[in-house]
mmCIF file as Biopython writes it, N, C-alpha, C and O atoms, coordinates in Angstrom:
data_model
#
loop_
_atom_site.group_PDB
_atom_site.id
_atom_site.type_symbol
_atom_site.label_atom_id
_atom_site.label_alt_id
_atom_site.label_comp_id
_atom_site.label_asym_id
_atom_site.label_entity_id
_atom_site.label_seq_id
_atom_site.pdbx_PDB_ins_code
_atom_site.Cartn_x
_atom_site.Cartn_y
_atom_site.Cartn_z
_atom_site.occupancy
_atom_site.B_iso_or_equiv
_atom_site.auth_seq_id
_atom_site.auth_asym_id
_atom_site.pdbx_PDB_model_num
ATOM 1   N N  . UNK A ? 1  ? -7.969  13.469 -3.646  1.0 0.0 1  A 1 
ATOM 2   C CA . UNK A ? 1  ? -9.206  13.746 -3.144  1.0 0.0 1  A 1 
ATOM 3   C C  . UNK A ? 1  ? -9.402  12.538 -2.119  1.0 0.0 1  A 1 
ATOM 4   O O  . UNK A ? 1  ? -9.214  11.379 -2.488  1.0 0.0 1  A 1 
ATOM 5   N N  . UNK A ? 2  ? -9.754  12.827 -0.932  1.0 0.0 2  A 1 
ATOM 6   C CA . UNK A ? 2  ? -10.133 11.769 0.050   1.0 0.0 2  A 1 
ATOM 7   C C  . UNK A ? 2  ? -11.454 11.225 -0.036  1.0 0.0 2  A 1 
ATOM 8   O O  . UNK A ? 2  ? -12.433 11.933 -0.272  1.0 0.0 2  A 1 
ATOM 9   N N  . UNK A ? 3  ? -11.515 9.942  0.154   1.0 0.0 3  A 1 
ATOM 10  C CA . UNK A ? 3  ? -12.818 9.273  0.207   1.0 0.0 3  A 1 
ATOM 11  C C  . UNK A ? 3  ? -13.103 8.922  1.647   1.0 0.0 3  A 1 
ATOM 12  O O  . UNK A ? 3  ? -12.404 8.155  2.310   1.0 0.0 3  A 1 
ATOM 13  N N  . UNK A ? 4  ? -14.273 9.596  2.113   1.0 0.0 4  A 1 
ATOM 14  C CA . UNK A ? 4  ? -14.338 9.189  3.613   1.0 0.0 4  A 1 
ATOM 15  C C  . UNK A ? 4  ? -15.797 8.406  3.785   1.0 0.0 4  A 1 
ATOM 16  O O  . UNK A ? 4  ? -16.727 8.370  2.979   1.0 0.0 4  A 1 
ATOM 17  N N  . UNK A ? 5  ? -15.691 7.781  5.120   1.0 0.0 5  A 1 
ATOM 18  C CA . UNK A ? 5  ? -16.761 6.893  5.381   1.0 0.0 5  A 1 
ATOM 19  C C  . UNK A ? 5  ? -18.105 7.731  5.736   1.0 0.0 5  A 1 
ATOM 20  O O  . UNK A ? 5  ? -18.124 8.588  6.620   1.0 0.0 5  A 1 
ATOM 21  N N  . UNK A ? 6  ? -19.028 7.442  5.081   1.0 0.0 6  A 1 
ATOM 22  C CA . UNK A ? 6  ? -20.424 7.902  5.182   1.0 0.0 6  A 1 
ATOM 23  C C  . UNK A ? 6  ? -21.150 7.737  6.328   1.0 0.0 6  A 1 
ATOM 24  O O  . UNK A ? 6  ? -21.984 8.539  6.746   1.0 0.0 6  A 1 
ATOM 25  N N  . UNK A ? 7  ? -20.768 6.460  6.958   1.0 0.0 7  A 1 
ATOM 26  C CA . UNK A ? 7  ? -21.521 5.824  8.133   1.0 0.0 7  A 1 
ATOM 27  C C  . UNK A ? 7  ? -20.369 5.208  8.901   1.0 0.0 7  A 1 
ATOM 28  O O  . UNK A ? 7  ? -19.253 4.988  8.429   1.0 0.0 7  A 1 
ATOM 29  N N  . UNK A ? 8  ? -20.779 4.946  10.184  1.0 0.0 8  A 1 
ATOM 30  C CA . UNK A ? 8  ? -19.891 4.156  11.028  1.0 0.0 8  A 1 
ATOM 31  C C  . UNK A ? 8  ? -20.029 2.593  10.843  1.0 0.0 8  A 1 
ATOM 32  O O  . UNK A ? 8  ? -21.150 2.092  10.926  1.0 0.0 8  A 1 
ATOM 33  N N  . UNK A ? 9  ? -18.949 1.827  10.601  1.0 0.0 9  A 1 
ATOM 34  C CA . UNK A ? 9  ? -19.215 0.491  10.374  1.0 0.0 9  A 1 
ATOM 35  C C  . UNK A ? 9  ? -17.919 -0.353 10.318  1.0 0.0 9  A 1 
ATOM 36  O O  . UNK A ? 9  ? -16.928 -0.060 10.987  1.0 0.0 9  A 1 
ATOM 37  N N  . UNK A ? 10 ? -17.983 -1.460 9.452   1.0 0.0 10 A 1 
ATOM 38  C CA . UNK A ? 10 ? -16.888 -2.021 9.313   1.0 0.0 10 A 1 
ATOM 39  C C  . UNK A ? 10 ? -16.400 -2.371 7.848   1.0 0.0 10 A 1 
ATOM 40  O O  . UNK A ? 10 ? -17.306 -2.587 7.042   1.0 0.0 10 A 1 
ATOM 41  N N  . UNK A ? 11 ? -15.310 -2.444 7.463   1.0 0.0 11 A 1 
ATOM 42  C CA . UNK A ? 11 ? -14.979 -2.539 6.021   1.0 0.0 11 A 1 
ATOM 43  C C  . UNK A ? 11 ? -15.095 -4.192 5.708   1.0 0.0 11 A 1 
ATOM 44  O O  . UNK A ? 11 ? -14.350 -5.063 6.158   1.0 0.0 11 A 1 
ATOM 45  N N  . UNK A ? 12 ? -16.102 -4.348 4.918   1.0 0.0 12 A 1 
ATOM 46  C CA . UNK A ? 12 ? -16.462 -5.686 4.687   1.0 0.0 12 A 1 
ATOM 47  C C  . UNK A ? 12 ? -15.740 -6.416 3.441   1.0 0.0 12 A 1 
ATOM 48  O O  . UNK A ? 12 ? -15.391 -7.597 3.464   1.0 0.0 12 A 1 
ATOM 49  N N  . UNK A ? 13 ? -15.588 -5.631 2.465   1.0 0.0 13 A 1 
ATOM 50  C CA . UNK A ? 13 ? -14.772 -6.137 1.214   1.0 0.0 13 A 1 
ATOM 51  C C  . UNK A ? 13 ? -14.168 -5.070 0.379   1.0 0.0 13 A 1 
ATOM 52  O O  . UNK A ? 13 ? -14.827 -4.078 0.070   1.0 0.0 13 A 1 
ATOM 53  N N  . UNK A ? 14 ? -13.029 -5.225 0.030   1.0 0.0 14 A 1 
ATOM 54  C CA . UNK A ? 14 ? -12.371 -4.186 -0.978  1.0 0.0 14 A 1 
ATOM 55  C C  . UNK A ? 14 ? -12.378 -4.585 -2.361  1.0 0.0 14 A 1 
ATOM 56  O O  . UNK A ? 14 ? -11.853 -5.667 -2.625  1.0 0.0 14 A 1 
ATOM 57  N N  . UNK A ? 15 ? -12.845 -3.949 -3.226  1.0 0.0 15 A 1 
ATOM 58  C CA . UNK A ? 15 ? -13.273 -4.218 -4.606  1.0 0.0 15 A 1 
ATOM 59  C C  . UNK A ? 15 ? -12.158 -3.897 -5.561  1.0 0.0 15 A 1 
ATOM 60  O O  . UNK A ? 15 ? -12.036 -4.536 -6.607  1.0 0.0 15 A 1 
ATOM 61  N N  . UNK A ? 16 ? -11.303 -2.880 -5.214  1.0 0.0 16 A 1 
ATOM 62  C CA . UNK A ? 16 ? -10.276 -2.264 -6.190  1.0 0.0 16 A 1 
ATOM 63  C C  . UNK A ? 16 ? -9.007  -2.309 -5.372  1.0 0.0 16 A 1 
ATOM 64  O O  . UNK A ? 16 ? -8.952  -2.569 -4.170  1.0 0.0 16 A 1 
ATOM 65  N N  . UNK A ? 17 ? -7.883  -1.993 -6.256  1.0 0.0 17 A 1 
ATOM 66  C CA . UNK A ? 17 ? -6.595  -1.981 -5.692  1.0 0.0 17 A 1 
ATOM 67  C C  . UNK A ? 17 ? -5.830  -0.819 -6.102  1.0 0.0 17 A 1 
ATOM 68  O O  . UNK A ? 17 ? -6.137  -0.333 -7.190  1.0 0.0 17 A 1 
ATOM 69  N N  . UNK A ? 18 ? -4.894  -0.282 -5.439  1.0 0.0 18 A 1 
ATOM 70  C CA . UNK A ? 18 ? -4.160  0.963  -5.524  1.0 0.0 18 A 1 
ATOM 71  C C  . UNK A ? 18 ? -3.441  0.731  -7.016  1.0 0.0 18 A 1 
ATOM 72  O O  . UNK A ? 18 ? -2.781  -0.258 -7.336  1.0 0.0 18 A 1 
ATOM 73  N N  . UNK A ? 19 ? -3.720  1.832  -7.799  1.0 0.0 19 A 1 
ATOM 74  C CA . UNK A ? 19 ? -3.166  2.061  -9.147  1.0 0.0 19 A 1 
ATOM 75  C C  . UNK A ? 19 ? -4.284  1.638  -10.077 1.0 0.0 19 A 1 
ATOM 76  O O  . UNK A ? 19 ? -4.140  1.780  -11.291 1.0 0.0 19 A 1 
ATOM 77  N N  . UNK A ? 20 ? -5.494  1.079  -9.516  1.0 0.0 20 A 1 
ATOM 78  C CA . UNK A ? 20 ? -6.505  0.995  -10.462 1.0 0.0 20 A 1 
ATOM 79  C C  . UNK A ? 20 ? -7.206  2.331  -11.154 1.0 0.0 20 A 1 
ATOM 80  O O  . UNK A ? 20 ? -7.482  3.315  -10.467 1.0 0.0 20 A 1 
ATOM 81  N N  . UNK A ? 21 ? -7.418  2.284  -12.318 1.0 0.0 21 A 1 
ATOM 82  C CA . UNK A ? 21 ? -8.275  3.406  -12.965 1.0 0.0 21 A 1 
ATOM 83  C C  . UNK A ? 21 ? -9.634  3.299  -12.540 1.0 0.0 21 A 1 
ATOM 84  O O  . UNK A ? 21 ? -10.236 2.226  -12.561 1.0 0.0 21 A 1 
ATOM 85  N N  . UNK A ? 22 ? -10.214 4.534  -12.098 1.0 0.0 22 A 1 
ATOM 86  C CA . UNK A ? 22 ? -11.726 4.402  -11.723 1.0 0.0 22 A 1 
ATOM 87  C C  . UNK A ? 22 ? -12.564 5.427  -12.588 1.0 0.0 22 A 1 
ATOM 88  O O  . UNK A ? 22 ? -12.184 6.513  -13.026 1.0 0.0 22 A 1 
ATOM 89  N N  . UNK A ? 23 ? -13.809 4.811  -12.726 1.0 0.0 23 A 1 
ATOM 90  C CA . UNK A ? 23 ? -14.739 5.762  -13.420 1.0 0.0 23 A 1 
ATOM 91  C C  . UNK A ? 23 ? -15.750 6.335  -12.199 1.0 0.0 23 A 1 
ATOM 92  O O  . UNK A ? 23 ? -15.884 5.593  -11.226 1.0 0.0 23 A 1 
ATOM 93  N N  . UNK A ? 24 ? -16.318 7.353  -12.205 1.0 0.0 24 A 1 
ATOM 94  C CA . UNK A ? 24 ? -17.181 8.006  -11.434 1.0 0.0 24 A 1 
ATOM 95  C C  . UNK A ? 24 ? -18.096 6.760  -11.018 1.0 0.0 24 A 1 
ATOM 96  O O  . UNK A ? 24 ? -18.380 5.904  -11.856 1.0 0.0 24 A 1 
ATOM 97  N N  . UNK A ? 25 ? -18.520 6.690  -9.776  1.0 0.0 25 A 1 
ATOM 98  C CA . UNK A ? 25 ? -19.524 5.617  -9.373  1.0 0.0 25 A 1 
ATOM 99  C C  . UNK A ? 25 ? -18.990 4.395  -9.315  1.0 0.0 25 A 1 
ATOM 100 O O  . UNK A ? 25 ? -19.715 3.541  -8.804  1.0 0.0 25 A 1 
ATOM 101 N N  . UNK A ? 26 ? -17.859 4.034  -9.715  1.0 0.0 26 A 1 
ATOM 102 C CA . UNK A ? 26 ? -17.344 2.681  -9.389  1.0 0.0 26 A 1 
ATOM 103 C C  . UNK A ? 26 ? -17.102 2.276  -8.116  1.0 0.0 26 A 1 
ATOM 104 O O  . UNK A ? 26 ? -16.552 3.100  -7.386  1.0 0.0 26 A 1 
ATOM 105 N N  . UNK A ? 27 ? -17.440 0.964  -7.562  1.0 0.0 27 A 1 
ATOM 106 C CA . UNK A ? 27 ? -17.430 0.732  -6.159  1.0 0.0 27 A 1 
ATOM 107 C C  . UNK A ? 27 ? -16.029 0.371  -6.006  1.0 0.0 27 A 1 
ATOM 108 O O  . UNK A ? 27 ? -15.361 -0.413 -6.681  1.0 0.0 27 A 1 
ATOM 109 N N  . UNK A ? 28 ? -15.649 1.186  -4.849  1.0 0.0 28 A 1 
ATOM 110 C CA . UNK A ? 28 ? -14.140 0.931  -4.308  1.0 0.0 28 A 1 
ATOM 111 C C  . UNK A ? 28 ? -14.244 -0.077 -3.284  1.0 0.0 28 A 1 
ATOM 112 O O  . UNK A ? 28 ? -13.469 -1.029 -3.381  1.0 0.0 28 A 1 
ATOM 113 N N  . UNK A ? 29 ? -15.142 -0.047 -2.216  1.0 0.0 29 A 1 
ATOM 114 C CA . UNK A ? 29 ? -15.111 -1.009 -1.096  1.0 0.0 29 A 1 
ATOM 115 C C  . UNK A ? 29 ? -16.464 -1.056 -0.574  1.0 0.0 29 A 1 
ATOM 116 O O  . UNK A ? 29 ? -17.267 -0.143 -0.764  1.0 0.0 29 A 1 
ATOM 117 N N  . UNK A ? 30 ? -16.733 -2.135 0.096   1.0 0.0 30 A 1 
ATOM 118 C CA . UNK A ? 30 ? -18.243 -2.303 0.704   1.0 0.0 30 A 1 
ATOM 119 C C  . UNK A ? 30 ? -18.027 -2.090 2.225   1.0 0.0 30 A 1 
ATOM 120 O O  . UNK A ? 30 ? -17.074 -2.535 2.865   1.0 0.0 30 A 1 
ATOM 121 N N  . UNK A ? 31 ? -18.970 -1.404 2.672   1.0 0.0 31 A 1 
ATOM 122 C CA . UNK A ? 31 ? -19.023 -1.397 4.370   1.0 0.0 31 A 1 
ATOM 123 C C  . UNK A ? 31 ? -20.156 -2.186 4.674   1.0 0.0 31 A 1 
ATOM 124 O O  . UNK A ? 31 ? -21.100 -2.382 3.910   1.0 0.0 31 A 1 
ATOM 125 N N  . UNK A ? 32 ? -20.021 -2.648 5.859   1.0 0.0 32 A 1 
ATOM 126 C CA . UNK A ? 32 ? -21.197 -3.228 6.732   1.0 0.0 32 A 1 
ATOM 127 C C  . UNK A ? 32 ? -21.489 -2.395 7.954   1.0 0.0 32 A 1 
ATOM 128 O O  . UNK A ? 32 ? -20.671 -2.122 8.833   1.0 0.0 32 A 1 
ATOM 129 N N  . UNK A ? 33 ? -22.828 -2.000 7.902   1.0 0.0 33 A 1 
ATOM 130 C CA . UNK A ? 33 ? -23.215 -1.393 9.316   1.0 0.0 33 A 1 
ATOM 131 C C  . UNK A ? 33 ? -24.628 -1.827 9.555   1.0 0.0 33 A 1 
ATOM 132 O O  . UNK A ? 33 ? -25.445 -1.668 8.648   1.0 0.0 33 A 1 
ATOM 133 N N  . UNK A ? 34 ? -25.020 -2.406 10.793  1.0 0.0 34 A 1 
ATOM 134 C CA . UNK A ? 34 ? -26.286 -2.669 11.101  1.0 0.0 34 A 1 
ATOM 135 C C  . UNK A ? 34 ? -26.827 -3.825 10.146  1.0 0.0 34 A 1 
ATOM 136 O O  . UNK A ? 34 ? -27.999 -3.806 9.771   1.0 0.0 34 A 1 
ATOM 137 N N  . UNK A ? 35 ? -26.002 -4.765 9.788   1.0 0.0 35 A 1 
ATOM 138 C CA . UNK A ? 35 ? -26.386 -6.023 8.853   1.0 0.0 35 A 1 
ATOM 139 C C  . UNK A ? 35 ? -26.703 -5.545 7.457   1.0 0.0 35 A 1 
ATOM 140 O O  . UNK A ? 35 ? -27.277 -6.325 6.697   1.0 0.0 35 A 1 
ATOM 141 N N  . UNK A ? 36 ? -26.377 -4.327 7.051   1.0 0.0 36 A 1 
ATOM 142 C CA . UNK A ? 36 ? -26.595 -3.694 5.879   1.0 0.0 36 A 1 
ATOM 143 C C  . UNK A ? 36 ? -25.161 -3.634 5.090   1.0 0.0 36 A 1 
ATOM 144 O O  . UNK A ? 36 ? -24.153 -3.441 5.770   1.0 0.0 36 A 1 
ATOM 145 N N  . UNK A ? 37 ? -25.045 -3.796 3.679   1.0 0.0 37 A 1 
ATOM 146 C CA . UNK A ? 37 ? -23.859 -3.805 2.883   1.0 0.0 37 A 1 
ATOM 147 C C  . UNK A ? 37 ? -24.220 -2.502 2.076   1.0 0.0 37 A 1 
ATOM 148 O O  . UNK A ? 37 ? -25.215 -2.385 1.362   1.0 0.0 37 A 1 
ATOM 149 N N  . UNK A ? 38 ? -23.149 -1.427 2.323   1.0 0.0 38 A 1 
ATOM 150 C CA . UNK A ? 38 ? -23.122 -0.275 1.600   1.0 0.0 38 A 1 
ATOM 151 C C  . UNK A ? 38 ? -22.073 0.068  0.877   1.0 0.0 38 A 1 
ATOM 152 O O  . UNK A ? 38 ? -20.998 0.207  1.460   1.0 0.0 38 A 1 
ATOM 153 N N  . UNK A ? 39 ? -22.168 0.290  -0.631  1.0 0.0 39 A 1 
ATOM 154 C CA . UNK A ? 39 ? -20.872 0.446  -1.254  1.0 0.0 39 A 1 
ATOM 155 C C  . UNK A ? 39 ? -20.361 1.883  -0.974  1.0 0.0 39 A 1 
ATOM 156 O O  . UNK A ? 39 ? -21.124 2.765  -0.581  1.0 0.0 39 A 1 
ATOM 157 N N  . UNK A ? 40 ? -19.045 2.080  -1.190  1.0 0.0 40 A 1 
ATOM 158 C CA . UNK A ? 40 ? -18.284 3.351  -1.222  1.0 0.0 40 A 1 
ATOM 159 C C  . UNK A ? 40 ? -17.775 3.497  -2.654  1.0 0.0 40 A 1 
ATOM 160 O O  . UNK A ? 40 ? -16.928 2.785  -3.194  1.0 0.0 40 A 1 
ATOM 161 N N  . UNK A ? 41 ? -18.501 4.648  -3.240  1.0 0.0 41 A 1 
ATOM 162 C CA . UNK A ? 41 ? -18.046 4.606  -4.729  1.0 0.0 41 A 1 
ATOM 163 C C  . UNK A ? 41 ? -17.074 5.742  -4.948  1.0 0.0 41 A 1 
ATOM 164 O O  . UNK A ? 41 ? -16.894 6.584  -4.068  1.0 0.0 41 A 1 
ATOM 165 N N  . UNK A ? 42 ? -16.464 5.778  -6.073  1.0 0.0 42 A 1 
ATOM 166 C CA . UNK A ? 42 ? -15.577 6.805  -6.684  1.0 0.0 42 A 1 
ATOM 167 C C  . UNK A ? 42 ? -16.502 8.072  -6.888  1.0 0.0 42 A 1 
ATOM 168 O O  . UNK A ? 42 ? -17.554 7.948  -7.515  1.0 0.0 42 A 1 
ATOM 169 N N  . UNK A ? 43 ? -16.106 9.323  -6.349  1.0 0.0 43 A 1 
ATOM 170 C CA . UNK A ? 43 ? -16.940 10.508 -6.804  1.0 0.0 43 A 1 
ATOM 171 C C  . UNK A ? 43 ? -16.571 11.162 -8.001  1.0 0.0 43 A 1 
ATOM 172 O O  . UNK A ? 43 ? -17.188 12.164 -8.361  1.0 0.0 43 A 1 
ATOM 173 N N  . UNK A ? 44 ? -15.566 10.670 -8.700  1.0 0.0 44 A 1 
ATOM 174 C CA . UNK A ? 44 ? -15.149 11.178 -9.851  1.0 0.0 44 A 1 
ATOM 175 C C  . UNK A ? 44 ? -14.174 10.184 -10.753 1.0 0.0 44 A 1 
ATOM 176 O O  . UNK A ? 44 ? -13.760 9.117  -10.301 1.0 0.0 44 A 1 
ATOM 177 N N  . UNK A ? 45 ? -13.900 10.599 -11.902 1.0 0.0 45 A 1 
ATOM 178 C CA . UNK A ? 45 ? -12.988 9.712  -12.592 1.0 0.0 45 A 1 
ATOM 179 C C  . UNK A ? 45 ? -11.690 9.823  -12.131 1.0 0.0 45 A 1 
ATOM 180 O O  . UNK A ? 45 ? -11.358 10.950 -11.764 1.0 0.0 45 A 1 
ATOM 181 N N  . UNK A ? 46 ? -10.685 8.733  -12.040 1.0 0.0 46 A 1 
ATOM 182 C CA . UNK A ? 46 ? -9.176  8.994  -11.508 1.0 0.0 46 A 1 
ATOM 183 C C  . UNK A ? 46 ? -8.675  7.725  -11.319 1.0 0.0 46 A 1 
ATOM 184 O O  . UNK A ? 46 ? -9.174  6.690  -11.760 1.0 0.0 46 A 1 
ATOM 185 N N  . UNK A ? 47 ? -7.492  7.846  -10.529 1.0 0.0 47 A 1 
ATOM 186 C CA . UNK A ? 47 ? -6.764  6.783  -10.122 1.0 0.0 47 A 1 
ATOM 187 C C  . UNK A ? 47 ? -6.815  6.641  -8.458  1.0 0.0 47 A 1 
ATOM 188 O O  . UNK A ? 47 ? -6.705  7.553  -7.639  1.0 0.0 47 A 1 
ATOM 189 N N  . UNK A ? 48 ? -6.977  5.485  -8.257  1.0 0.0 48 A 1 
ATOM 190 C CA . UNK A ? 48 ? -7.004  5.031  -6.683  1.0 0.0 48 A 1 
ATOM 191 C C  . UNK A ? 48 ? -5.429  4.995  -6.360  1.0 0.0 48 A 1 
ATOM 192 O O  . UNK A ? 48 ? -4.675  4.150  -6.841  1.0 0.0 48 A 1 
ATOM 193 N N  . UNK A ? 49 ? -5.005  6.077  -5.436  1.0 0.0 49 A 1 
ATOM 194 C CA . UNK A ? 49 ? -3.611  6.291  -5.048  1.0 0.0 49 A 1 
ATOM 195 C C  . UNK A ? 49 ? -3.355  5.559  -3.751  1.0 0.0 49 A 1 
ATOM 196 O O  . UNK A ? 49 ? -2.215  5.138  -3.554  1.0 0.0 49 A 1 
ATOM 197 N N  . UNK A ? 50 ? -4.330  5.359  -2.817  1.0 0.0 50 A 1 
ATOM 198 C CA . UNK A ? 50 ? -4.190  4.960  -1.504  1.0 0.0 50 A 1 
ATOM 199 C C  . UNK A ? 50 ? -5.442  4.165  -1.001  1.0 0.0 50 A 1 
ATOM 200 O O  . UNK A ? 50 ? -6.573  4.564  -1.279  1.0 0.0 50 A 1 
ATOM 201 N N  . UNK A ? 51 ? -5.232  3.051  -0.265  1.0 0.0 51 A 1 
ATOM 202 C CA . UNK A ? 51 ? -6.324  2.413  0.278   1.0 0.0 51 A 1 
ATOM 203 C C  . UNK A ? 51 ? -5.790  2.533  1.947   1.0 0.0 51 A 1 
ATOM 204 O O  . UNK A ? 51 ? -4.756  1.957  2.285   1.0 0.0 51 A 1 
ATOM 205 N N  . UNK A ? 52 ? -6.433  3.166  2.725   1.0 0.0 52 A 1 
ATOM 206 C CA . UNK A ? 52 ? -5.904  3.515  4.158   1.0 0.0 52 A 1 
ATOM 207 C C  . UNK A ? 52 ? -6.659  2.345  4.997   1.0 0.0 52 A 1 
ATOM 208 O O  . UNK A ? 52 ? -6.335  2.429  6.181   1.0 0.0 52 A 1 
ATOM 209 N N  . UNK A ? 53 ? -7.414  1.459  4.792   1.0 0.0 53 A 1 
ATOM 210 C CA . UNK A ? 53 ? -8.030  0.378  5.500   1.0 0.0 53 A 1 
ATOM 211 C C  . UNK A ? 53 ? -7.990  -1.001 4.950   1.0 0.0 53 A 1 
ATOM 212 O O  . UNK A ? 53 ? -7.751  -1.227 3.764   1.0 0.0 53 A 1 
ATOM 213 N N  . UNK A ? 54 ? -8.215  -1.867 5.787   1.0 0.0 54 A 1 
ATOM 214 C CA . UNK A ? 54 ? -8.143  -3.230 5.118   1.0 0.0 54 A 1 
ATOM 215 C C  . UNK A ? 54 ? -9.454  -4.032 5.622   1.0 0.0 54 A 1 
ATOM 216 O O  . UNK A ? 54 ? -10.114 -3.573 6.554   1.0 0.0 54 A 1 
ATOM 217 N N  . UNK A ? 55 ? -9.771  -5.088 5.067   1.0 0.0 55 A 1 
ATOM 218 C CA . UNK A ? 55 ? -10.954 -5.775 5.164   1.0 0.0 55 A 1 
ATOM 219 C C  . UNK A ? 55 ? -11.170 -6.198 6.807   1.0 0.0 55 A 1 
ATOM 220 O O  . UNK A ? 55 ? -10.269 -6.849 7.337   1.0 0.0 55 A 1 
ATOM 221 N N  . UNK A ? 56 ? -12.188 -5.880 7.482   1.0 0.0 56 A 1 
ATOM 222 C CA . UNK A ? 56 ? -12.449 -6.110 8.859   1.0 0.0 56 A 1 
ATOM 223 C C  . UNK A ? 56 ? -12.179 -4.875 9.698   1.0 0.0 56 A 1 
ATOM 224 O O  . UNK A ? 56 ? -12.590 -4.952 10.856  1.0 0.0 56 A 1 
ATOM 225 N N  . UNK A ? 57 ? -11.589 -3.785 9.354   1.0 0.0 57 A 1 
ATOM 226 C CA . UNK A ? 57 ? -11.336 -2.562 9.854   1.0 0.0 57 A 1 
ATOM 227 C C  . UNK A ? 57 ? -12.762 -2.070 10.413  1.0 0.0 57 A 1 
ATOM 228 O O  . UNK A ? 57 ? -13.813 -2.245 9.796   1.0 0.0 57 A 1 
ATOM 229 N N  . UNK A ? 58 ? -12.668 -1.459 11.607  1.0 0.0 58 A 1 
ATOM 230 C CA . UNK A ? 58 ? -13.898 -0.786 12.094  1.0 0.0 58 A 1 
ATOM 231 C C  . UNK A ? 58 ? -13.553 0.865  11.786  1.0 0.0 58 A 1 
ATOM 232 O O  . UNK A ? 58 ? -12.484 1.431  12.017  1.0 0.0 58 A 1 
ATOM 233 N N  . UNK A ? 59 ? -14.524 1.329  11.320  1.0 0.0 59 A 1 
ATOM 234 C CA . UNK A ? 59 ? -14.287 2.833  10.915  1.0 0.0 59 A 1 
ATOM 235 C C  . UNK A ? 59 ? -15.554 3.697  11.439  1.0 0.0 59 A 1 
ATOM 236 O O  . UNK A ? 59 ? -16.710 3.283  11.527  1.0 0.0 59 A 1 
ATOM 237 N N  . UNK A ? 60 ? -15.079 4.993  11.767  1.0 0.0 60 A 1 
ATOM 238 C CA . UNK A ? 60 ? -15.985 5.915  12.255  1.0 0.0 60 A 1 
ATOM 239 C C  . UNK A ? 60 ? -16.556 6.923  11.248  1.0 0.0 60 A 1 
ATOM 240 O O  . UNK A ? 60 ? -15.719 7.419  10.493  1.0 0.0 60 A 1 
ATOM 241 N N  . UNK A ? 61 ? -17.897 7.335  11.095  1.0 0.0 61 A 1 
ATOM 242 C CA . UNK A ? 61 ? -18.254 8.197  10.020  1.0 0.0 61 A 1 
ATOM 243 C C  . UNK A ? 61 ? -17.044 9.377  9.949   1.0 0.0 61 A 1 
ATOM 244 O O  . UNK A ? 61 ? -16.547 9.872  10.960  1.0 0.0 61 A 1 
ATOM 245 N N  . UNK A ? 62 ? -16.689 9.709  8.663   1.0 0.0 62 A 1 
ATOM 246 C CA . UNK A ? 62 ? -15.699 10.768 8.499   1.0 0.0 62 A 1 
ATOM 247 C C  . UNK A ? 62 ? -14.395 10.343 8.397   1.0 0.0 62 A 1 
ATOM 248 O O  . UNK A ? 62 ? -13.593 11.163 7.950   1.0 0.0 62 A 1 
ATOM 249 N N  . UNK A ? 63 ? -13.921 9.042  8.767   1.0 0.0 63 A 1 
ATOM 250 C CA . UNK A ? 63 ? -12.856 8.618  8.519   1.0 0.0 63 A 1 
ATOM 251 C C  . UNK A ? 63 ? -12.378 8.474  7.099   1.0 0.0 63 A 1 
ATOM 252 O O  . UNK A ? 63 ? -13.138 8.150  6.187   1.0 0.0 63 A 1 
ATOM 253 N N  . UNK A ? 64 ? -10.983 8.747  6.922   1.0 0.0 64 A 1 
ATOM 254 C CA . UNK A ? 64 ? -10.407 8.706  5.294   1.0 0.0 64 A 1 
ATOM 255 C C  . UNK A ? 64 ? -10.307 7.180  5.038   1.0 0.0 64 A 1 
ATOM 256 O O  . UNK A ? 64 ? -9.637  6.470  5.788   1.0 0.0 64 A 1 
ATOM 257 N N  . UNK A ? 65 ? -10.946 6.708  4.024   1.0 0.0 65 A 1 
ATOM 258 C CA . UNK A ? 65 ? -10.871 5.313  3.618   1.0 0.0 65 A 1 
ATOM 259 C C  . UNK A ? 65 ? -9.744  5.182  2.408   1.0 0.0 65 A 1 
ATOM 260 O O  . UNK A ? 65 ? -8.924  4.265  2.462   1.0 0.0 65 A 1 
ATOM 261 N N  . UNK A ? 66 ? -9.737  5.948  1.527   1.0 0.0 66 A 1 
ATOM 262 C CA . UNK A ? 66 ? -9.116  5.797  0.393   1.0 0.0 66 A 1 
ATOM 263 C C  . UNK A ? 66 ? -8.769  7.208  -0.178  1.0 0.0 66 A 1 
ATOM 264 O O  . UNK A ? 66 ? -9.359  8.200  0.250   1.0 0.0 66 A 1 
ATOM 265 N N  . UNK A ? 67 ? -7.882  7.292  -1.074  1.0 0.0 67 A 1 
ATOM 266 C CA . UNK A ? 67 ? -7.565  8.743  -1.910  1.0 0.0 67 A 1 
ATOM 267 C C  . UNK A ? 67 ? -7.398  8.226  -3.387  1.0 0.0 67 A 1 
ATOM 268 O O  . UNK A ? 67 ? -6.787  7.239  -3.795  1.0 0.0 67 A 1 
ATOM 269 N N  . UNK A ? 68 ? -8.153  9.226  -4.104  1.0 0.0 68 A 1 
ATOM 270 C CA . UNK A ? 68 ? -7.949  9.174  -5.519  1.0 0.0 68 A 1 
ATOM 271 C C  . UNK A ? 68 ? -7.574  10.448 -6.182  1.0 0.0 68 A 1 
ATOM 272 O O  . UNK A ? 68 ? -8.071  11.530 -5.870  1.0 0.0 68 A 1 
ATOM 273 N N  . UNK A ? 69 ? -6.610  10.271 -7.179  1.0 0.0 69 A 1 
ATOM 274 C CA . UNK A ? 69 ? -6.141  11.300 -7.930  1.0 0.0 69 A 1 
ATOM 275 C C  . UNK A ? 69 ? -7.098  11.471 -9.057  1.0 0.0 69 A 1 
ATOM 276 O O  . UNK A ? 69 ? -7.414  10.518 -9.769  1.0 0.0 69 A 1 
ATOM 277 N N  . UNK A ? 70 ? -7.589  12.740 -9.236  1.0 0.0 70 A 1 
ATOM 278 C CA . UNK A ? 70 ? -8.636  13.043 -10.271 1.0 0.0 70 A 1 
ATOM 279 C C  . UNK A ? 70 ? -7.828  13.091 -11.532 1.0 0.0 70 A 1 
ATOM 280 O O  . UNK A ? 70 ? -6.715  13.604 -11.647 1.0 0.0 70 A 1 
ATOM 281 N N  . UNK A ? 71 ? -8.700  12.346 -12.690 1.0 0.0 71 A 1 
ATOM 282 C CA . UNK A ? 71 ? -8.227  12.724 -13.992 1.0 0.0 71 A 1 
ATOM 283 C C  . UNK A ? 71 ? -8.230  14.096 -14.546 1.0 0.0 71 A 1 
ATOM 284 O O  . UNK A ? 71 ? -7.798  14.305 -15.680 1.0 0.0 71 A 1 
#
């Protein structure tokens, strides 16, 4: 399952690593947009299989940030 950016902004902090087990609503990373920090959360239980961004990257709304394999 692709995890997409819900806003245009910058990747401020990555909270999890590839291979981590995730519960629904766990924070994967934090984006910054207009001086506000916005968490990007896991939409389901699963395993983080890919991080497609790094801290400091600029992203557009709809860009794929990470991928999760659902349990």
